[in-house]
C-alpha positions as CSV (number, residue, x, y, z in Angstrom):
1,M,4.4,8.6,11.7
2,K,6.6,7.5,8.8
3,K,7.3,3.8,8.9
4,E,10.9,2.5,8.5
5,Y,9.6,-0.4,6.2
6,L,6.7,-0.5,3.8
7,K,5.3,-3.6,2.2
8,I,5.5,-3.7,-1.6
9,G,3.8,-7.0,-2.4
10,K,3.2,-10.6,-1.7
11,I,4.7,-13.8,-3.2
12,V,1.6,-15.6,-4.5
13,G,3.2,-18.6,-6.3
14,T,6.0,-20.1,-8.3
15,H,6.9,-19.8,-11.9
16,G,8.7,-22.6,-13.8
17,V,10.9,-25.2,-12.1
18,R,14.1,-23.1,-11.5
19,G,12.9,-21.2,-8.4
20,M,11.2,-18.2,-9.9
21,V,8.3,-16.6,-7.9
22,K,5.2,-14.7,-8.8
23,I,4.8,-11.4,-6.8
24,E,1.5,-9.6,-6.5
25,P,2.7,-6.0,-6.5
26,W,1.1,-3.5,-4.1
27,A,1.7,-0.5,-6.3
28,D,-0.1,1.4,-9.1
29,E,2.0,-0.3,-11.7
30,P,3.8,-3.7,-11.5
31,A,6.9,-2.2,-13.1
32,F,7.4,-0.2,-9.8
33,L,9.0,-3.3,-8.3
34,K,11.7,-3.3,-10.9
35,R,13.6,-0.6,-9.0
36,F,14.3,-3.0,-6.1
37,S,17.3,-5.4,-6.1
38,H,16.6,-6.5,-2.6
39,A,13.7,-6.8,-0.1
40,F,12.9,-8.1,3.3
41,V,10.9,-11.2,4.0
42,D,10.1,-12.0,7.7
43,G,12.8,-9.4,8.6
44,K,15.5,-11.1,6.6
45,E,17.0,-9.5,3.5
46,I,16.7,-11.3,0.2
47,K,18.3,-10.4,-3.1
48,L,16.0,-10.1,-6.1
49,S,16.9,-10.3,-9.8
50,S,15.2,-10.8,-13.2
51,L,12.1,-8.8,-12.1
52,T,9.8,-8.9,-15.0
53,P,6.2,-7.5,-15.0
54,H,3.8,-9.9,-16.5
55,K,0.1,-8.8,-16.7
56,N,-0.8,-7.8,-13.1
57,I,2.1,-9.7,-11.4
58,V,5.9,-9.6,-11.4
59,L,8.1,-12.6,-12.0
60,A,11.3,-12.6,-10.0
61,K,14.3,-14.7,-9.0
62,I,15.4,-14.8,-5.4
63,E,19.1,-15.3,-5.0
64,G,19.9,-18.8,-3.6
65,V,16.5,-20.2,-4.6
66,E,17.1,-22.7,-7.4
67,T,14.2,-25.2,-7.3
68,I,10.4,-25.1,-7.3
69,E,10.4,-26.7,-3.9
70,A,12.6,-23.9,-2.4
71,A,10.4,-21.2,-4.1
72,K,7.3,-22.8,-2.6
73,L,8.6,-21.9,0.9
74,Y,8.1,-18.2,0.0
75,R,4.5,-18.5,-1.1
76,G,2.3,-16.2,1.0
77,K,5.2,-14.1,2.3
78,E,5.1,-10.4,2.1
79,L,7.9,-8.3,0.7
80,A,9.0,-5.1,2.4
81,V,11.6,-2.4,1.6
82,K,13.1,0.5,3.5
83,R,10.9,3.5,3.1
84,S,14.0,5.6,2.6
85,E,14.7,3.7,-0.6
86,M,11.3,4.8,-2.1
87,P,11.3,8.6,-2.6
88,L,8.1,10.1,-3.9
89,E,7.4,13.6,-5.1
90,N,5.8,16.0,-2.6
91,G,2.2,15.3,-2.0
92,R,2.4,11.6,-2.9
93,F,2.4,8.8,-0.3
94,F,1.9,5.1,0.0
95,I,-1.4,3.7,1.2
96,E,0.3,1.8,4.0
97,E,1.6,5.2,5.4
98,I,-1.9,6.6,5.8
99,L,-3.8,3.6,7.1
100,G,-4.7,4.2,10.7
101,A,-4.4,8.0,10.4
102,K,-6.9,10.2,12.2
103,V,-9.3,11.9,9.8
104,I,-10.5,15.4,10.7
105,D,-13.1,17.7,9.1
106,K,-11.1,20.8,7.9
107,N,-14.1,23.0,8.4
108,T,-15.0,22.1,12.0
109,N,-11.8,20.5,13.3
110,K,-14.0,17.6,14.5
111,E,-12.7,14.1,14.3
112,I,-14.5,12.0,11.6
113,G,-12.8,8.8,12.4
114,V,-9.8,6.7,11.4
115,L,-8.8,5.7,7.9
116,T,-9.3,1.9,7.9
117,D,-9.1,0.9,4.3
118,V,-8.4,2.2,0.8
119,L,-10.6,0.6,-1.9
120,K,-9.4,0.5,-5.5
121,T,-12.4,1.1,-7.7
122,G,-10.7,1.7,-11.0
123,A,-11.9,5.3,-11.6
124,N,-10.6,6.6,-8.2
125,D,-9.7,5.3,-4.8
126,V,-12.3,5.4,-2.0
127,W,-11.2,5.9,1.6
128,Q,-13.1,4.0,4.3
129,V,-13.1,6.0,7.5
130,T,-14.5,4.3,10.6
131,N,-15.8,5.9,13.8
132,K,-17.5,3.8,16.6
133,G,-18.4,1.0,14.2
134,K,-19.8,3.2,11.5
135,D,-18.1,3.5,8.1
136,Y,-18.0,6.5,5.9
137,L,-16.8,6.3,2.3
138,F,-14.9,9.2,0.7
139,P,-14.2,9.1,-3.0
140,V,-10.7,10.5,-3.6
141,I,-11.6,12.9,-6.4
142,D,-10.5,16.4,-7.4
143,D,-13.4,17.9,-5.6
144,L,-12.3,16.5,-2.2
145,E,-10.0,18.9,-0.4
146,I,-7.4,16.8,1.4
147,D,-4.3,17.6,3.5
148,V,-2.2,14.6,4.5
149,D,0.3,14.9,7.4
150,I,2.2,11.6,7.4
151,E,4.5,12.6,10.2
152,N,1.6,13.1,12.6
153,D,-0.8,10.5,11.2
154,I,-3.5,13.1,10.5
155,I,-5.6,13.6,7.4
156,K,-7.7,16.8,7.1
157,L,-10.4,16.9,4.5
158,V,-13.6,18.8,3.6
159,P,-16.3,16.2,3.4
160,L,-18.5,16.2,0.4
161,K,-22.2,16.9,1.2
162,G,-24.2,13.8,2.1
163,I,-21.3,11.6,3.2
164,I,-21.6,12.4,6.9
165,D,-25.1,12.7,8.2
166,D,-25.8,15.1,11.0
167,E,-26.5,13.0,14.1
168,D,-25.8,15.8,16.7
């Protein structure tokens, strides 16, 4: 089911003495965060400005935060935005939207498990699907046939040979 809010990053520290913060972006590119002028922290809206990608983080100014001491209060806080403010092209989705989805074998309609993690490996993502304490790892590559239904929290895929052993 589509979520109303999605997390886009975490404030991991301060920058300078005038209240700037460092944000660890949860996106493919740090520049993605530049499109947001506000976010929600602990359910309260904050206004963001001066968002500047710097290596693998984003430096930002929070309105009303003028000192390093005030900025330190935000360390460890997660930023969320309304999902409706993040349009994506068809067939694209956010990791947070698919975590917890039921994963089904497209060939047999049997449940494989639940998507519990998405591992970033550099070359491609790897989906961790868990069933009764057992983990299966699916490399998200072109050869993997995948249908994602965010509205119903279902992912259908054709498992590559050797990933699921036959225990039946």
